N, C-alpha and C positions, 0 to 999 in steps of 0.2 A: 816442726814445720809451721810456717805462717798461715794464719786464718786469713783468706781473702776478705772475709767479711768483718775483719778487725783492723782499724788504723790507729796510729798513734798521734794524738793531739801535740801541739807545740810543747806542752810541759810534760809530754811523756805518757800521759793517761791514756787507756784504751777506749775507744769508741767503736760501739757494735753498729753495723750497717746492714741495711737491706737495700739492694738495687734492682729496680725492675723498669718494665716499659722498653722504650727505644734506647739504643745505646748512644745516640746523639740526639739533637733537637732541643726545644725548650725544656727547661729543667723545672721541676717542682720539688721543693723539699718539705717533707711532711713531718708534723710534730704530733706524736701519739697521744692518747688518753691516759687515764690513771685508775687502776694500774693496767698497764699496757706495754707493748714494746713495738720496735721497728716492724715487727711482722703485722701490725695492724693496716699496713700499706699493701700487704700482699694480694687482697682481694681486687685493687686496683689495676693489677699488672696487665690484665687483657685490654682494658680500656686504655691504658697509657700506651700500650704497643700499637692498637688500632690508629690512636691520634698521634703517634710520633713523639711522645712526651717521655722524657726521662724523669723517671719517679725514684727519689732517693729518700729513705727514712733512717734517722739515727736514733737509737735508744739513749734515753737520757742517763745520767749517772745512777748507778745502783740497780739498773735493770739489765737483765741478759749479761753480756760480756762487758758492758760499759763500766769502767771503773767508777766506785763510789766517790762522791765528792759533796762538799757544802755548797751546792748548787743554787742558782737565783734564775730568775727569767733571763737576765742580762749575760750571766755566765754561760747558760745554755745557748743563747743567741750567738755569743763569740764562738762557742764550741762549733755549731752548726756553720758558721762561716769558714772556720778553720777546716772543716770536713770538705766543703765546698771548693776551698783552695786546693786541697790534697786531690780532689777529683778532677780538677781543671774546669770547674764550672764558675764563670765569672758573675753573670747576673741570672736571676732566678725568682719564681715566685714562692711564696710559702703557704703552706695549708695546716692549720691546726685543728684537730678533732678534740671536742670536749675540753678537758683541763689543758691539752695542747693548744687551744686558741690563743690564750694570753702569751704563750711562748712564741708563737707566730708573730704576733702583734709586736712583742718586744724586739724580735729580729728586724721588723720592718721599721721600727723607730730607732733602733741603734745602728742599723746600716742601711740608711736610705740609699746610698750609693750602689748597693748590690741587689736590693728587693724591688721587683717590678709590680707585684701585686700581692695581695694577702687574701687569703680564704680562711674563714672561721666558721666552724660547724658545731652546733649545739654546745657552745663554750659558755662558761660563767663569765659574767662582766666583772667589774670592779665591786665585789660582794658588799664591803662596808658602805658603799655609796648607794646601794640599791634600797627601795622602801617596799617592803620590809627587807632588812640586810642579811638575807640568806638566799641561796641560788635557786631552791625549788619551793613549791608551795606545799601545803599540807602537812608541815612538820609539826612535830608535838612540842610542847614548851621545852622539854629537855633537849630535844635536838635543835630547837632554835638557840637555846643558851650555849649549845656546843659550837655552833658557828660563831657566835658572839665571843666565846672564849678563845677560838682559834685566832680571830682578828686582832685581839688585844695581848696575846701571849708570845713571847719571843719564839723564834723559829725552833731553836734547838729544844725548848721546853715542850713546844707542841709535839715534836717527834717522840719525845719520851711519854707524853700524855696518851697519844694514840697507840703507842706500841703494844700494850698488853691486849686490847681488843683486836688489832691486826693480827697479831701473831696467833690468836685464838682462831680467827678466820681462816688464816693460812693452814693451820692444824687440820681444819675441817676438809679444806679443799684438797690437802695431801698432794702438793705437786711433785713429790718424789715418788709417787706411785707409777710403776713402770707400765701400768695397763692404761694404754691411751684412751680406749674407749670409756672406761670407767671413769678417768679423770674428767674427760670431756663432759660426760653426763652430769658429774657433780657441778661443773662449771656452769654449765647451761641451765640447770635447776635453779641457781641463783640469781638469774636474769629476769628482768620484767618480762611477761609473755610476748609483747611484740618483738623485743630484742632477741628472746630466746628462739623465737621461730626462725629469724634471720640467721643466727649463728649455727642452730642445729643442722642446717643443711650442708655445712662445711664438713670437710673430711675430719674425722675424730683425730687423727694423727696430727693435723695442722692445728686444731683447737688445743690439743694436750702440749704441743710445742710452744704455742704462745702462752699458754697459762704457765708452763714452768718458767719461761723467761720473765713473765710479768711478776710472779709472786714467789719464785724460787729464792729470791732474795728480798728482805724487806725495806732495804735502804731507799730504793727508787720510789715506791709508794709514799713511804713516810715523809720523804722531802717534799715530793709534789704536794700532798695534802696539806702540809705545814706552810708552804709558800703561796698557795693558789686562792685562799679565801681571805687575805689580809690586803692592805694597801699595796699596790704594785710599786716597785722601785723604778720603773721607767715611765716616761711621759707619753701616754698614748696620744697625746696631741701632736706628737712629731711623727705619726704614722702618716706620711704624705702621699704614699701610693694609693691607688684604687683598692678598697677593701670590700670583700663580698661575704656576706653573711647568710648562712642557711640554718634554719630551725625547724623542728617538727612541732606541729600543733598539739600532738599528744605525748610529748617528752616528759617522762616522769623524774627525770634527773635534773634538767635545767629548764626552767620555765621561760616563757617568751617575754618575762620582764627584762631578762638580760640582753636579749636582742634589741628590745626598745631602747635601752640604756646605751648600749653600744652605737647604735645608729645615731643617737643624739650626740654623742661625744666624740666620735671619730671624725676627722676632717672631711673625708670622701668615701662614704660607706653607703652600700645599697643592700636591702634585706629580701630574701625570699623566704616564705614560710610554706613548708611542705604539708599538705593537708593529709589527714588521716596517718601520721607518721610519728614514731616514737624517736627515741634517742639514736640508736645505731643506724636505723633505717635512713635517717638524714644523709648518711654518707654511703652506706652499703648498697642502697638501691639507686644511687645517682652519681657513681664515680664518673662516667662519661661527660655529664653535664658539668661537674665541678671542674674536671680537668680541662675542658674545652675553654670554659670561661677564664681560668687562670693562664692556660698556655697562650691565649691570644695577647697576653700582656708581657709574656717572657720571651726574650730573644733566644737565639741559638745557645745551647748550653756550654759547649766547649769554647775555651779561648782560642 
């Protein structure tokens, strides 16, 4: 039986989708964080329906049912456009959360004829170009050296460098546990307090489903982490569409230095800093505002 949430890309690989919001109207294609999946867009469903926005999310290679691949920012951009073609979506806005932000920018840079606007939420900038060259503040010397090593080590070597620690983390989370509530509690306990408070109100079954897709296989996270904190292989100066940045002033994962750098280097960018807001709250508390902003720049979704 064919899974309606799985499509085949032109090269035959599987891509795992989530579709929500309206069935027609302006389209926003969502790029999730890390580790995360297509289901990170699900909390935006109600806002998208109210606004008449078609909201689509695709799990990157190695997450959920999306086939693993030696992916890059540009290959993910091409995969996303291929999915849009399969869904009959011509032009669209892109929205990237956290590590998904650079993927959204890559899609805008590589496909300027398709992308009408870009939204970037709590995302790392070009980390080696930051001063200092790591995405968040308050790191120990060992943690600082870790980011420096990621930036200078080939991607495939980075994957193997991170594999033991990540596999230990996954073992503690135990995503194969059939007890949804227990799995959800373990996941929430590992989040920063502000983020935990927002996630903990979601149904335990929804949290568990998202965790299983996020870390049930290790390939998605390891590839994301290996490509995200080094020089990007796309030219961010080619992002010609309007770009909207949203960051939280209390974000423990991505400091405001990232937002400042992006505003200074993107051709047409504007920044909103959410006060008293952490990492996940920058999106979870503001879906309606974000989708309103992006949909105004996006035409009708279907051809």
